[in-house]
Backbone as a ProteinNet text record, in pm:
[ID]
protein_1_A
[PRIMARY]
MSFSGDAKSELCRAGLHKLCCARAEAHGILLFCNTFQQSGVRIVTENRAFAARLPKLFHKAFGFSFDRAPEDLSGTGKLIFEITEQDKLKTVINIFGFSLEHNLSLHINFGLLEEECCRTAFLRGVFLAGGSVTDPKKRYHLEFVTSHYKVSRELEALMMDMGFSPKETVRGGNYVTYFKQSEHIADLLTRLGAPVAAVEIMSAKVEKNLRNEMNRRVNCDTANVDKAVDAAQDQLAAIRQLEQSGLLQQLPQKLQETARLRIRYPEMTLSQLADCFDPPVTKSCLNHRLRKIAALAKS
[TERTIARY]
-413.6	-296.3	-285.6	-293	-274.5	-151	-141.2	-11.9	100.5	80.6	171.1	244	110.9	199.9	269.3	244.4	313.8	448.3	431.6	589.5	643.1	627.9	657.3	699.2	632.4	623.1	792.9	812.5	887.6	1014	1032.1	1144	1171.9	1083.9	1137.1	1204.3	1249.9	1319.5	1458.9	1486.8	1640.3	1715.5	1838.2	1911.5	1972.6	1986.1	2027.9	2202.6	2275.6	2406.9	2497.2	2519	2575.4	2542.5	2601.5	2579.6	2536.9	2628.4	2627	2476.8	2445.4	2320.7	2194.6	2197.3	2105.5	2065.3	2184.5	2178.5	2082.4	2115.6	2093	1959.2	1880.4	1754	1687.9	1750.9	1655.2	1663.9	1731.2	1754.4	1626.5	1618.5	1499	1376.2	1356.9	1242.2	1196.7	1289.3	1281.6	1231.3	1297.5	1282.9	1122.9	1064.9	951.2	807.2	867.2	798.7	680.2	592.5	494	546	621.6	672.8	830	910.2	1038.5	1068.2	1089.2	1103.1	1198.1	1250.8	1317.7	1251.6	1125.4	1037.7	1028.5	1029.2	998.2	987.7	993.5	1004.8	856	754.6	669.1	623.8	604.1	623.9	473.1	409.9	270.9	261	242.9	231.7	115	72	-29.3	2.7	169.6	216.5	276.1	260.7	310.6	453.4	513.3	624.4	710.9	661	756.8	766.2	640.4	674.8	752.1	745.7	848.7	994.7	991.2	1147.8	1216.9	1118.6	1163	1247.2	1179.5	1262.4	1434.9	1455.8	1560.5	1651.3	1578.3	1675	1699.3	1662.9	1675.1	1781.2	1769.1	1859	1986.4	1978.8	2130.8	2192.3	2095.9	2147.9	2188.5	2106.9	2155.1	2194.1	2163.4	2197.2	2108.6	2003.8	1878.7	1732.9	1638.8	1504.1	1412.6	1278.4	1198.8	1133.6	1090.2	1022.2	888.1	834.8	702.8	682	641.9	615.7	530.5	468.8	320.2	382.9	315.8	363.8	279.9	187	98.5	119.8	165.7	164.2	75.6	-23.3	-110.5	-255.1	-345.1	-470.8	-439.5	-503	-504.9	-525.8	-506.4	-535.1	-381.1	-375.2	-241.2	-144.9	-6.8	85.6	182.6	215.3	240.4	378.1	510.3	649.6	706	710.4	778.3	922.3	994.9	1120.6	1088.7	1065.1	1068.8	1173.2	1274.5	1386	1478.6	1552.5	1613.5	1752.2	1801	1936.7	1918.5	1841.8	1805.1	1791.6	1713.3	1674.7	1812.5	1878.6	2023.6	2123.6	2108.8	2195.7	2145.9	2027.3	1977.6	2011.1	2013.3	2000.8	2158.9	2248.7	2397.8	2441.1	2369.7	2446.4	2396.5	2286.9	2239.7	2299.8	2344	2423.7	2331.3	2210.9	2137.1	2173.3	2122.2	2158.1	2037	2072.4	1961.7	1956.1	2070.8	2061.6	1926.4	1866.4	1787.4	1620	1514.4	1446.5	1481.1	1459.7	1496.4	1483.7	1572.4	1543.4	1593.1	1486.5	1530.1	1583.3	1681.7	1761.1	1767.5	1829.7	1909.3	2034.2	2118.3	2261	2324.9	2373.9	2443.1	2566.5	2624.9	2747.2	2725.3	2607.7	2565.8	2534.9	2522.8	2519.1	2612.4	2719.1	2842.5	2858.6	2806.7	2812.4	2671.7	2722.4	2553.6	2449.3	2513.3	2425.6	2362	2409.8	2348.3	2233.9	2270.8	2182.2	2032	2067.8	1951.3	1872.2	1933.7	1903.9	1822.2	1860.4	1790.3	1636.8	1663.2	1548.6	1435.7	1487.7	1407.2	1312.7	1415.2	1328	1239.4	1257	1172.5	1074.4	1070.1	907.2	895.1	955.3	834.5	775	854.9	756.6	693.4	717.3	642.9	609.3	622.5	617	450.4	458.9	299	310.2	267.2	256.3	150.4	78	-57.4	-63.5	-163.5	-175.1	-177.7	-94	-54	-182.4	-261.4	-372.4	-467.3	-457.5	-555.5	-472.5	-344.1	-264.2	-104.1	-33.5	94.1	151.5	147.9	188.3	265.8	400.3	484.5	490.7	475.9	489	574	661.7	698.2	647.7	592.2	526.1	579.6	638.4	645.8	597.6	601.1	589.1	685	784.9	929.4	989.8	952.3	1011.6	1170.9	1223.5	1373.5	1413.6	1322.7	1363.3	1332.3	1198.8	1168.6	1250.2	1291.6	1388.3	1511.4	1567.9	1715.2	1674.7	1558.2	1522.8	1529.2	1467	1479.2	1588.1	1676	1836.7	1916.1	1901.7	1950.4	1909.4	1802.4	1746	1784.5	1798.1	1829.6	2007.4	2032.7	2185.9	2215.9	2108.5	2108.8	2037.1	2014	1978.6	1815.7	1762.2	1573.1	1552.2	1464.3	1393.7	1250	1245.7	1085.9	1058.1	907.6	824.5	784.4	774.6	721.7	565.3	485.5	367	381.3	271.1	216.8	77	41.7	-129.5	-128.6	-222.3	-277.9	-170.7	-78.6	46.4	133.7	142.5	230.2	309.4	462.7	505.3	507.7	523.2	515.2	610.7	702.1	801.6	733.7	685.7	627.8	704.6	648.1	678.3	543.4	530.3	426.8	446.8	572.8	601.4	642.2	583.7	556.6	740.1	814.1	948.1	1038.7	978.3	1075.5	1036.5	908.3	884.5	919.7	904.7	976.9	1111.9	1202.3	1337.9	1356.5	1296.2	1292.4	1275.2	1169	1160.2	1239.1	1298.6	1413.4	1520.4	1564.8	1681.4	1672.6	1573.7	1537.4	1512.2	1487.6	1501	1390.3	1253.2	1142.9	1134.9	1192.8	1196.1	1048.2	977	859.1	769.1	773.4	672	689.6	847.9	857.5	817.1	838.6	792	641	551.3	393.2	367.3	435.8	411.6	444.4	585.1	577.9	482.8	430.6	313.3	222.8	163.5	32.9	31.3	175.9	204.2	157.2	228.6	245.5	84.6	14.9	-113	-238.4	-209	-248.4	-239.9	-119.1	-74.3	-135.7	-151.7	-198.6	-354.5	-437.7	-560.2	-608.9	-500.8	-521	-520.2	-435	-385.8	-524.7	-555.8	-680.1	-799.2	-840.5	-927.7	-932.2	-808.2	-780.1	-837.2	-758.2	-813.9	-960.4	-1021.2	-1141.2	-1244.2	-1171.8	-1262.1	-1226.3	-1069.8	-1054.7	-1140.2	-1159.6	-1239.9	-1417.5	-1420.2	-1562.9	-1580.3	-1487.9	-1531.9	-1499.1	-1421.2	-1410.8	-1558.3	-1605.6	-1689.2	-1840.1	-1831.4	-1955.2	-1930.5	-1803.4	-1777.2	-1845.7	-1831	-1875.6	-1982.4	-2081.8	-2234.3	-2290.1	-2211.8	-2257.9	-2256.6	-2123.4	-2121.1	-2206.1	-2179.2	-2322.2	-2469.5	-2499.3	-2656.8	-2632.7	-2501.9	-2532.7	-2559	-2481.5	-2506.9	-2623.9	-2675.1	-2842.7	-2917	-2905	-2981.1	-2963.2	-2849.5	-2821.2	-2864.7	-2878.7	-2931.9	-3106.3	-3125	-3279.4	-3331.1	-3269.3	-3309.3	-3287.1	-3198	-3169	-3285	-3308.1	-3445.8	-3568.5	-3585.7	-3713.3	-3746.1	-3605.3	-3608.5	-3625.5	-3616.9	-3622.9	-3463	-3372.7	-3208.8	-3153.5	-3194	-3080.7	-3055.8	-3171	-3180.4	-3082.7	-3079.8	-3018.9	-2833.3	-2809	-2663.7	-2593.3	-2465.6	-2403.1	-2399.5	-2384.7	-2367.6	-2324.1	-2208.6	-2105.1	-2177.9	-2223.3	-2272.4	-2396	-2482.5	-2613.4	-2565.4	-2490.8	-2435.8	-2388.3	-2282.3	-2251.4	-2391.8	-2477.5	-2588.5	-2683	-2685.9	-2754.8	-2720.5	-2583.6	-2482.3	-2485.4	-2490	-2488.3	-2648.5	-2763.5	-2862.8	-2893	-2832.9	-2847.7	-2745.6	-2631.9	-2543.2	-2518.6	-2598.7	-2580.1	-2486.9	-2481.4	-2378.5	-2254.6	-2186.7	-2054	-1957.8	-1841.8	-1743.6	-1702.3	-1616	-1571.8	-1508.6	-1426.3	-1357.6	-1422.3	-1531.5	-1623.6	-1701.1	-1752.2	-1861.8	-1776.2	-1617.2	-1543.9	-1561.6	-1493.6	-1524.3	-1628.1	-1756.1	-1884.8	-1909.7	-1841.1	-1850.5	-1792.5	-1808.2	-1770.1	-1742.4	-1571.5	-1450.4	-1469.1	-1395.8	-1396.1	-1332.1	-1353	-1284.1	-1211.9	-1141.5	-1065.7	-1152.8	-1076.9	-1164.7	-1154.1	-1037	-1026.1	-1145.6	-1144.2	-1257.8	-1381.5	-1434.2	-1548.8	-1560.3	-1483.9	-1512.3	-1553.9	-1481.3	-1481.6	-1622.7	-1685.4	-1800.1	-1897.4	-1880.8	-1989.7	-1997.8	-1860	-1862.7	-1929.2	-1929.1	-1976.3	-2138.2	-2188.6	-2322.5	-2360	-2301.6	-2339.7	-2343	-2265.4	-2247	-2372.8	-2395.9	-2485.1	-2654.6	-2644.3	-2802.2	-2765.2	-2681.4	-2663.7	-2711.5	-2644	-2670	-2787.7
-6073.4	-6051.6	-5901.5	-5823	-5704.6	-5656.7	-5503.6	-5459.9	-5467.5	-5430.4	-5475.8	-5629	-5705.6	-5864.9	-5894.4	-5811.1	-5846.2	-5785.5	-5662.8	-5610.3	-5705.1	-5750.1	-5822.5	-5990.7	-6027.3	-6144.8	-6123.4	-6028.7	-5973.6	-5954.3	-5920.3	-5909.3	-6048	-6127.9	-6278.2	-6346.9	-6285.1	-6337.2	-6316.1	-6241.3	-6215.1	-6313.2	-6348.4	-6470.1	-6461.9	-6564.3	-6573.9	-6657.2	-6577	-6607.7	-6566.1	-6456.2	-6403	-6429.7	-6468.2	-6505.5	-6385.4	-6242.6	-6128.6	-6092.6	-6076.5	-6037.9	-6111.2	-6231.8	-6317.5	-6289.2	-6257.1	-6235.9	-6101.7	-5992.7	-5826.8	-5881.2	-5930.5	-5931.8	-5998.7	-6115.9	-6189.2	-6070	-5972.4	-5900.5	-5788.7	-5742.8	-5641.6	-5742.4	-5872.8	-5943.3	-5932.4	-5988.3	-6009.9	-5903	-5758.9	-5623.5	-5581.3	-5643	-5587.2	-5700.2	-5814.3	-5919.1	-5925.5	-6000.4	-6005.1	-6023	-6109.1	-6134.3	-6165	-6086.9	-6135.6	-6095.8	-6199.1	-6184.9	-6310.9	-6320.6	-6424.8	-6531.6	-6535.9	-6642.2	-6698.7	-6606.9	-6686.4	-6590.3	-6651.9	-6570.5	-6609.9	-6535.9	-6578.3	-6461.4	-6539.5	-6444	-6494.9	-6400.9	-6442.8	-6349.6	-6430.9	-6386.3	-6436	-6409.4	-6438	-6408.4	-6388.9	-6398.4	-6542.2	-6605.1	-6717.6	-6720.9	-6610.9	-6610.9	-6575.9	-6506.2	-6470.2	-6602.9	-6685.5	-6792.4	-6895.8	-6909.7	-6969.9	-6949.3	-6831.6	-6772.3	-6827.2	-6786.1	-6768.2	-6920.8	-7018.3	-7123.3	-7132.9	-7116.9	-7070.3	-6981.2	-6858.4	-6759.8	-6786.7	-6858.9	-6847.6	-6965.9	-7070.6	-7176.3	-7117.9	-7031.9	-6971.1	-6884.3	-6797.2	-6689.8	-6769.8	-6840.6	-6893.8	-7068.9	-7155.6	-7272.7	-7381.6	-7330.2	-7422.5	-7387.6	-7454.4	-7440.6	-7388.5	-7377.8	-7338	-7440.7	-7423.9	-7502	-7558.4	-7454.6	-7439.8	-7376.2	-7464.1	-7386	-7454.6	-7387.9	-7470	-7557.7	-7682.5	-7821.2	-7784.1	-7678.3	-7656.8	-7502.9	-7438	-7294.1	-7266.7	-7369.9	-7358.8	-7311.3	-7223.3	-7184.9	-7084.7	-6991.5	-6871.9	-6894.4	-6786.5	-6759.6	-6740.9	-6703.6	-6670.4	-6819.5	-6780.9	-6910.3	-6859	-6923	-6894.5	-6991.5	-6918.8	-6957.3	-6930	-7035	-6999.6	-7048.2	-6985	-7035.8	-7047.5	-7165.4	-7161.2	-7213.9	-7295.8	-7358	-7246.8	-7281.1	-7182.4	-7168.4	-7286.8	-7288.7	-7219.5	-7218.6	-7141.8	-6997.7	-6951.8	-6806.3	-6731.4	-6852.2	-6770.9	-6752.3	-6825.7	-6807.2	-6672.1	-6707.7	-6567.8	-6426.5	-6435.7	-6279.9	-6287.5	-6361.6	-6344.3	-6272	-6350.3	-6298.2	-6150.4	-6117.3	-5953.9	-5869.1	-5914.1	-5852.9	-5815	-5852.9	-5839	-5903.5	-5832.8	-5887	-5968.4	-6100	-6150	-6115.9	-6030	-5980.2	-5940.7	-5872.8	-5806.7	-5849.3	-5750.4	-5761.5	-5772.3	-5833	-5809.4	-5657.1	-5586.7	-5429.2	-5451.7	-5438.2	-5438.7	-5293.5	-5322.2	-5195.7	-5274.8	-5167	-5203.7	-5197	-5306.6	-5351.1	-5282.2	-5201.6	-5092.8	-5213.4	-5253.3	-5315.6	-5421.6	-5501.5	-5593	-5532	-5392.8	-5313	-5229.7	-5269.7	-5156.7	-5194.8	-5282.5	-5291.2	-5247.6	-5174.5	-5124.8	-5235	-5348.9	-5507.1	-5528	-5523.6	-5558.3	-5453.7	-5356.8	-5248.5	-5293.9	-5290.6	-5315	-5473	-5530.7	-5695	-5647.3	-5547.4	-5525.1	-5469.1	-5392	-5285.9	-5380.1	-5457.2	-5570	-5677.2	-5719	-5781.6	-5701.2	-5551.8	-5511.7	-5460.3	-5446.5	-5448.4	-5553.8	-5689.7	-5807.5	-5838.7	-5785.7	-5841.5	-5736.2	-5615.3	-5509.4	-5380.2	-5383.8	-5280.3	-5313	-5196.1	-5240.4	-5101.5	-5129.4	-5010.7	-5019.7	-4875.4	-4864.7	-4896.8	-4962.1	-4925.5	-4806.7	-4768.5	-4645.2	-4585	-4664.6	-4649.6	-4560.4	-4550	-4487.2	-4410.5	-4401	-4277.7	-4360.4	-4269.5	-4290.9	-4303.5	-4431.6	-4473	-4553.6	-4574.6	-4674.7	-4666.9	-4765.9	-4768.2	-4878.3	-4849.1	-4953.5	-4914.5	-5041.4	-5003.1	-5103	-5039.6	-5108.9	-5083.2	-5163.4	-5091.1	-5056.4	-5052.9	-5021	-4887.7	-4825.6	-4666.1	-4649.3	-4716.7	-4685.4	-4736.7	-4854.3	-4910.4	-4797.3	-4768	-4658.1	-4535	-4493.9	-4371.3	-4408.7	-4513.4	-4565.1	-4612.2	-4678.1	-4700.5	-4579.9	-4459.1	-4357	-4273.5	-4293.6	-4241.2	-4313.9	-4467.9	-4550.7	-4485	-4477.5	-4435.9	-4278.6	-4212.6	-4088.6	-4115.5	-4171.3	-4215.1	-4300.2	-4351.8	-4404.2	-4309.4	-4213	-4103	-4065.6	-4139.2	-4107.7	-4039.6	-3976.4	-3882.3	-3907.7	-4025.5	-4080.9	-3963	-3976.8	-3892.7	-4011.3	-3934.9	-4069.3	-3995.4	-4091.5	-4084.1	-4171.3	-4150.5	-4272.4	-4297.7	-4416.5	-4475.6	-4578.5	-4566.8	-4710.8	-4750.6	-4669.2	-4711.9	-4747	-4754.3	-4794.8	-4690.6	-4719.8	-4609.6	-4645.4	-4519.5	-4569	-4468.5	-4501.7	-4458.5	-4446.5	-4365.5	-4365.1	-4250.1	-4271.1	-4210	-4194.4	-4048.9	-4012	-3958.9	-3972.2	-3907.1	-4042.5	-4032	-4118.6	-4181.2	-4039.1	-4059.4	-4148	-4102.6	-4196.1	-4314.4	-4362.7	-4462	-4575.8	-4526.8	-4604.2	-4606.3	-4537.4	-4522.8	-4637.6	-4606.2	-4731.9	-4898.9	-4900	-5023.1	-5085.7	-4990	-5042.3	-5063.7	-5001.8	-5026.4	-5169.8	-5180.9	-5312.6	-5431.7	-5422.4	-5509.3	-5560.3	-5452.7	-5472.9	-5382.1	-5375.1	-5270.5	-5266.6	-5404.8	-5378.3	-5334.6	-5337.2	-5238.6	-5093.5	-5055.6	-4917.7	-4855.8	-4952.9	-4931.3	-4890.8	-4972	-4935.3	-4854.5	-4765.7	-4686.4	-4566.8	-4548.3	-4445.7	-4437.7	-4552.4	-4548.9	-4505.1	-4516.9	-4460.1	-4332.4	-4276.3	-4139.9	-4040.7	-4110.8	-4042.1	-4060.8	-4196.6	-4192.7	-4094	-4090.2	-3976.7	-3835.8	-3782	-3639.6	-3632.3	-3758.7	-3748.1	-3699.8	-3781.9	-3778.8	-3615.3	-3582.6	-3421.4	-3307.6	-3368.4	-3261.8	-3262.9	-3344.4	-3375.4	-3296.3	-3326.5	-3265.7	-3147.4	-3081.3	-2899.1	-2877.3	-2949.7	-2897.4	-2874.2	-3004.4	-3011.7	-2885.5	-2883.9	-2762.6	-2643.8	-2609.6	-2474.2	-2466.5	-2559.1	-2538.6	-2534.2	-2573.9	-2581.1	-2425.5	-2383.6	-2247.5	-2166.3	-2167.8	-2056.8	-2082.7	-2192.3	-2204.1	-2132.3	-2160.1	-2099.2	-1941.6	-1909.3	-1720.9	-1687.6	-1764.4	-1738	-1755.2	-1833.7	-1855.7	-1741.2	-1658.3	-1557.8	-1429.4	-1411.8	-1299	-1285.9	-1416.2	-1404.6	-1374.1	-1427.6	-1379	-1233.4	-1157	-1034.7	-943.5	-979.5	-934.4	-957.1	-1054.4	-1064.2	-967.7	-952.1	-886.3	-747.1	-701.1	-583.7	-526.9	-645.1	-631.9	-617.8	-693.2	-710.7	-547.9	-512.3	-373.6	-257.5	-296.4	-166.9	-202.8	-312.6	-328.8	-306.7	-318	-283.3	-129.3	-46.6	80.3	166	71.9	87	170.3	157	216.4	123.5	30.2	-91	-49.6	-13.7	20	150.9	230.2	347.9	358.2	230.6	186	203.3	192.4	197	54.1	53	-99.8	-185.9	-165.9	-274.7	-342.2	-227.7	-278.3	-358.3	-317.8	-409.9	-527.1	-551.5	-695	-791.8	-725.1	-748.9	-835.9	-748.3	-777.1	-866	-875.7	-997.9	-1125.1	-1130.4	-1256.2	-1328.4	-1223.1	-1268.8	-1348.6	-1256.2	-1312.9	-1461	-1474.3	-1605.7	-1711	-1667.3	-1780.6	-1746	-1782.6	-1731.9	-1806.9	-1941.1	-2027.4	-2016.8	-1954.7	-1931.2	-1884.3	-1906.1	-1833.8	-1708	-1613	-1494.7	-1546.5	-1609.7	-1634.7	-1704	-1814.3	-1875.6	-1772.2	-1668	-1582.2	-1481.1	-1470.1	-1365.4	-1420.5	-1542.7	-1613.8	-1589.7	-1546.7	-1579.6	-1433.1	-1347.3	-1213.8	-1213.5	-1168.8	-1149.6	-984.6	-981.7	-1074.3	-1082.9	-1220.2	-1217.9	-1126.7	-1091.3	-994.2	-1063.3	-980.5	-1035.8	-1040.2	-1125.4	-1159.4	-990.1	-913.1	-808.1	-703.4	-706.2	-602.7	-643.5	-785.2	-819.3	-764.9	-829.6	-767.1	-645.8	-562.2	-412.1	-386	-415.1	-411.4	-426.8	-542.2	-569.6	-510.6	-443.1	-405.5	-256.2	-173.3	-67.5	-50.1	-218.9	-236.6	-240.8	-328.1	-311	-187.1	-74	42.9	130.1	126.3	211.8	133.7	54	-17	34.4	13.5	71.1	226.1	303.4	428.9	475.3
13008.9	13073.2	13067.6	13178.5	13194.2	13130.6	13088.8	13025.7	13158.1	13278.8	13381.2	13365.1	13371	13359.3	13236.8	13113.1	12983	13012.8	13075.8	13113.4	13195.6	13305.2	13391.2	13305.6	13232.4	13163.8	13085.9	13014.6	12915	13018.5	13122.5	13235.1	13255	13267.9	13314.4	13204.7	13101.1	12995.5	13013.2	13091.9	13096.4	13194	13130.1	13158.2	13260.7	13334.2	13490.5	13461	13442.4	13388.9	13498.3	13596.2	13683.5	13826.3	13929.9	14047.5	14125.3	14091	14136.1	14097.3	13982.6	13957.2	13978.1	14010.4	14044.8	14207.4	14287.1	14399.9	14439.2	14341.7	14356.9	14316.9	14229.1	14200.8	14309.7	14371.8	14455.8	14566.6	14616.7	14692.4	14681	14534.7	14523.7	14563.1	14513.3	14535.6	14641.8	14765.1	14921.5	14976.8	14923.8	15011.6	14978.1	14830.7	14833.1	14818.9	14865.8	14845.2	14939.6	14974.3	15105.6	15224.5	15260.9	15377	15399.7	15455.1	15477.6	15617.8	15694.4	15867.3	15893.9	16010.9	16073	16067.1	16076.7	16086.9	15926.3	15847.9	15713.8	15601	15461.5	15361	15267.2	15225.4	15163.4	15042.8	14915.6	14783.3	14752.4	14703	14637.5	14504.8	14402.5	14275.7	14204	14116.4	13991.1	13882.2	13853.7	13724	13708.5	13585.7	13573.4	13527.9	13458.3	13413.2	13512.6	13614	13745	13842.5	13831.3	13919.6	13864.6	13718.1	13663	13701.3	13708	13737.7	13852.8	13945.6	14078	14155.3	14081.3	14144.9	14106.4	13959.1	13895.9	13974	13981.2	14027.2	14167.4	14281	14420.6	14415.2	14339.7	14320.6	14268.9	14167	14125.8	14265.8	14309.9	14407.1	14530.1	14586	14734.8	14699.2	14599.6	14600.9	14655.8	14684.4	14761.2	14688.7	14722.6	14635.2	14784.7	14722.3	14809.2	14904.6	15035.4	15083.5	15046.4	14981.4	14983.9	14823	14696.2	14581.2	14495.4	14413.3	14352.2	14261	14234.8	14180.8	14027.4	13990.2	13856.1	13841.7	13752	13719.5	13627.2	13590.5	13479.3	13554.5	13470.2	13531.2	13611	13663.9	13718.1	13875.1	13951.5	14083.3	14113.8	14268.2	14337.5	14340.7	14337.1	14358.8	14450.3	14561.1	14688.7	14663.7	14718.6	14754.6	14895.7	14988.3	15096.5	15111.2	15240.9	15281	15430.2	15509.3	15646.3	15738.4	15660.2	15717.7	15762	15910.1	15967.4	15884	15844.2	15807.6	15638.9	15580.3	15450.6	15503	15580.8	15613.2	15682.6	15740.2	15799.5	15690.8	15553.3	15430.1	15354.3	15349.9	15281.7	15370.6	15468.1	15586.6	15590.3	15576	15611.5	15470.7	15323.3	15243	15198.5	15253.9	15251.9	15331.9	15431.3	15534.2	15663.3	15642.4	15771.4	15897.7	16031.2	16170.8	16238	16289.3	16341	16533.4	16538.1	16687.8	16744.1	16643.8	16689.6	16593.1	16576.2	16507.2	16344.4	16248.5	16120.1	16077.6	16052.5	15999.4	15867.4	15784.1	15626.7	15572.7	15464.1	15414.9	15285.5	15182.9	15072.3	15079.9	15052.1	15075.8	14919.3	14950.4	14855.4	14827.2	14902.2	14859.9	14748.9	14732.9	14655.2	14517.1	14516.5	14384.8	14333.4	14383.1	14300.4	14156	14090.1	13944.2	13867.5	13763.4	13682.6	13686.3	13630.7	13584.3	13703.3	13820.3	13942.6	13997.2	13989.8	14008.9	13900.8	13778.8	13706.2	13744.1	13760.3	13827.5	13954.2	14040.2	14166.2	14129.3	14063.3	14000.9	13938.9	13866.5	13805.1	13906.4	14019.7	14115.2	14179.5	14202.4	14287.9	14204.6	14074.1	14013.2	14003.3	13995.2	13992.6	14087.1	14214.2	14327.5	14403	14359.1	14435.3	14336.2	14199.9	14110.8	14030.5	13944.9	13861.5	13751.5	13638.9	13539.3	13480.9	13451.3	13412.3	13250.4	13171	13068.4	12996.1	12935.5	12869.1	12766.2	12726.8	12686	12785.3	12913.4	13007.7	13094.8	13106.6	13158.8	13180.6	13234.8	13241.8	13395.6	13458.8	13593	13596.4	13668.3	13725.9	13862.4	13931.8	14080.8	14146.8	14262.6	14330.4	14483.6	14543.6	14662	14759.3	14879.5	14984.3	15153.5	15251.4	15383	15436.9	15382.8	15497.9	15450.1	15531.5	15521.4	15460.2	15568	15508.5	15371.1	15341.7	15239.1	15120.4	15143.1	15021.6	14977.4	15092.8	15102.8	15029.7	15045.8	14967.5	14860.4	14801.3	14634.8	14587.4	14638.7	14565.8	14543.1	14664.1	14659.7	14500.4	14529.2	14429.8	14278.9	14266	14140.5	14085.8	14141.6	14140.8	14105.5	14153.8	14137.3	14013.1	13952.4	13849.6	13706.7	13758.1	13658	13656.8	13761.1	13752.1	13830.5	13824.8	13935.5	13964.8	14062.5	14108.8	14189.2	14212	14322.4	14433.8	14542.9	14636.6	14707.1	14768.8	14852.9	14923.4	15043.3	15113.7	15065.1	15058.4	15047.8	15117.7	15181.8	15289.3	15406	15431.7	15527.1	15441.8	15308	15225.1	15154.7	15142.9	15091.6	14939.2	14837	14708.9	14651.1	14566.6	14448.3	14321.9	14271.1	14124.5	14029.4	13885.3	13775.3	13705.2	13641.9	13550.7	13432.1	13398.8	13260.9	13179.1	13059	12955.8	12959.8	12928.9	12878.4	12965.8	13092.6	13201.8	13243.8	13210.9	13237.8	13132.8	13012.8	12882.7	12905.7	12959.5	12976.3	13092.2	13205.9	13314.3	13259.1	13195.5	13132.7	13045.6	12947.3	12877.8	12940.1	13062.3	13124.9	13197.7	13233.5	13306.6	13240.9	13108.6	12974.2	12951.4	12937.4	12874.8	12750.9	12644	12522.2	12480.8	12456	12422.2	12471.2	12601.4	12670.9	12660.3	12665.3	12660.1	12509.5	12390	12279.7	12267.5	12325.4	12354.7	12410.2	12540.8	12600.2	12502.3	12427.6	12336.5	12237.2	12162.3	12069.7	12099.2	12231	12296	12299	12347.1	12360.8	12204	12100.1	11991.3	11917.9	11933	11928.8	11965.7	12111.4	12195.2	12131.8	12109.3	12068.1	11910.5	11834.3	11694	11722.9	11810.3	11812.4	11889.4	11985.5	12046.2	11955.7	11837.5	11741.9	11618.3	11618.4	11491	11579.3	11710.1	11803.1	11808.6	11834.9	11819.1	11729	11579.8	11486.7	11445.3	11467.7	11467.6	11507.2	11653.2	11732.7	11673.2	11617.9	11559.6	11446.1	11333.9	11263	11253	11370.2	11418	11460.8	11534.5	11582.9	11474	11373.4	11293.6	11169.6	11192	11084.5	11162.4	11314.1	11375	11342.8	11390.8	11347.8	11204.9	11086.8	10975.7	10967	11014.7	11012.8	11101.3	11230.5	11276.6	11216.7	11150.9	11049.1	10958.4	10883.2	10764.8	10835.8	10930.7	10976.5	11031.9	11081.5	11090.8	10933.4	10859.7	10731	10651	10683.5	10623.9	10691.9	10819.4	10905.4	10847.5	10842.7	10761	10638.2	10542.3	10397.4	10441.2	10535.8	10501.4	10592.6	10670.9	10726.6	10613.7	10530	10418.5	10320.5	10290.5	10182.3	10235.6	10366.6	10432.6	10447.3	10476	10450.4	10352.4	10201	10081.8	10050.2	10097.7	10104.7	10022.8	10029.1	9923.1	9780	9727.9	9572.8	9565.7	9667.5	9632.2	9648.4	9694.4	9725.7	9578.2	9580.5	9472	9427	9283.8	9198.8	9287.1	9315.2	9375.7	9517.8	9617.2	9727.8	9690.1	9592.5	9590.4	9520.7	9435.1	9400.2	9514.9	9594.7	9709.1	9789.6	9835.6	9889.8	9819.5	9692.5	9632.7	9624.8	9617.8	9624.2	9777	9893.1	10012.6	10042.8	10009.5	10014.3	9940.5	9795.1	9748.9	9794.6	9876.3	9909.6	10060.5	10121.7	10282.6	10344.1	10314.8	10364.9	10334.1	10242.2	10191.4	10282.9	10300.7	10370.9	10259.2	10301.7	10230.4	10119.5	10133.7	10009.2	9924.2	9954.3	9871.3	9792	9886.9	9813.9	9735.6	9756.3	9650	9530	9504	9366.1	9281.6	9355.1	9288.1	9216.9	9217.5	9155.7	9018.8	8920.6	8805.1	8750.7	8736	8787.7	8935.2	8972.9	9134.6	9188.4	9306.3	9392.3	9491.2	9550.6	9675	9797.2	9929	10037.1	10103.4	10091.4	10163.5	10138.4	9958.9	9904.7	9960.9	9975.2	9980.9	10139.2	10226.6	10352.7	10391.5	10320.3	10299.2	10297.5	10192.6	10143.1	10227.8	10285.9	10368.2	10519.1	10542.6	10662	10631.8	10498.4	10481.1	10491.9	10415.1	10416.1	10593.5	10663.4	10796.9	10868.7	10822	10892	10823	10706.8	10641.9	10734.8	10730	10833.8	10956	11003.7	11157.4	11203.2	11088.9	11106.7	11056.2
[MASK]
+++++++++++++++++++++++++++++++++++++++++++++++++++++++++++++++++++++++++++++++++++++++++++++++++++++++++++++++++++++++++++++++++++++++++++++++++++++++++++++++++++++++++++++++++++++++++++++++++++++++++++++++++++++++++++++++++++++++++++++++++++++++++++++++++++++++++++++++++++++++++++++++++++++++++++

């Protein structure tokens, strides 16, 4: 199962105790499901935990069962739930405060979401029916998708009122409300009732940060090694130039010793080479001598 599927399965373990919360969750599902019209309701899912929750949720919220529901939840593939009886549809539409006088205009009924628990239940339903979250090992992205512009705008307002700051975009004629910050995604999943998924997101972030820090240090060390190698090659070239011109033997004894050790240990860093002197010299002192050799070769 995908990370998004695991998160939804975790959310489906939430209890169905209060009627108000059951109706709020069903409200979110219907606004973001495949079809919610005067002619019928159609919910399609591949998540077995969500499919097992739907009949219990709708019975708690509305007191009736689906007109069509899968008999077997085992196996793979899509599972379809439908409501077609007009009396059931009228019950749902009346509970959510919609009007049958004209075409069904979907919107969020904020009167059903006055309590914090109901808001949380509503967002859980929205995520179960129209949400997804990307595997945090790949990237950070959580989104809600609907074809209804008004519902999308109202969802953004609701989430901002709850302390979240989502972004919006349009994709293929659908309206997408999304998050890309790992902290915001983890906070939202925790609020909805999926703390395990939230912990996985934060663990993935820590792992990525550690990996990036290690790569940064390796790159930094590699750059330092490259610098040391280039500097050593320049020093050897200067020493060879002095040697070929017969000037190396005329240098002060300390500079001759420096040149001799550099030729013997071309791979060493300045700190390592400084320890080879008897007695050892400081890195600063050795650097000064090598700079003098380079300046003499250049002149």
